[in-house]
C-alpha angles and dihedrals in degrees: 000000000000116000092242091055092050092053091046090052092049091050091050092051092049091048091050091048092050091049091051090049092052091046090051091051091050092048093051095047114107113264092218125073086223093200142062121264110296111264124226118282121272090254092053090044090055089052091048092048091053089054097052120103111254115212141133113287114264129238127282089220110134094013120143131159086229088070087066101055112213153194095032127181111269101180136341107333094336121111126194095269092052092047091052092047090052092046098046097042134075123235091358115180119198131195128229091280091052094250114145108245098174141004141098129271129192113205107219094198097061107009095245122143121215134188098190120072089213089070091063135078125194104237123211098221089210099039119234093240090048089052090050091054091046099054110296090105087081095050127103119252090252091055091050090048091053090050094049093051101036110149094165098066128046093265101115128056135163110239140158107297099230091046090056090048091050090052091053111160096330123136125222092273087064105029138022130168113279088226097083095196089066097051094090091053091045092053091048090050092049095050092043090056097042091049093047091054097037092239121163129240129214120231097256091048091050092049092050092050092047090052093052095042093049088059095051 
């Protein structure tokens, strides 16, 4: 066989092998994103934070979760909670009503892994009551509904239910994830959401966020 043909054959074999390797990698990659939308970088978050209005937190008077309608239907029979469970989990299987019947979920806040959807809450990164006290009290119901079901920004995340309940409506000056390696991401998410919705921050909240972001 001519030398040129030998080299051509070797190149073809290597190309096929490389293609199979890439295909194998693609096939073994998780089907689920398994995380919320990526927040802005720490540098951008610091810029956003500097641009936010700083003022004392408003009153909770008049607040009700019912003023932030959720979980709304996103498509077919799937509501926002079910969409987030599917997105944030791995190998999630849903039934005909879109309920998750199996899968695995890693809770970024505390590092726990769960295999039952009932062990998870969908956390509003910026809590609804916090948003109310930061400017959402003047929004229309449709604006509050969009905020409470926002899949575009890093505002919703599946986490351990009792961790979400312990967080309540606290801001980063009062509560941060116990998993310290996630605090930078959490601060970036918080600022990204507040900036997107033009919500204010109080001075203690801003200081806590600056401290976290400066360490990113």
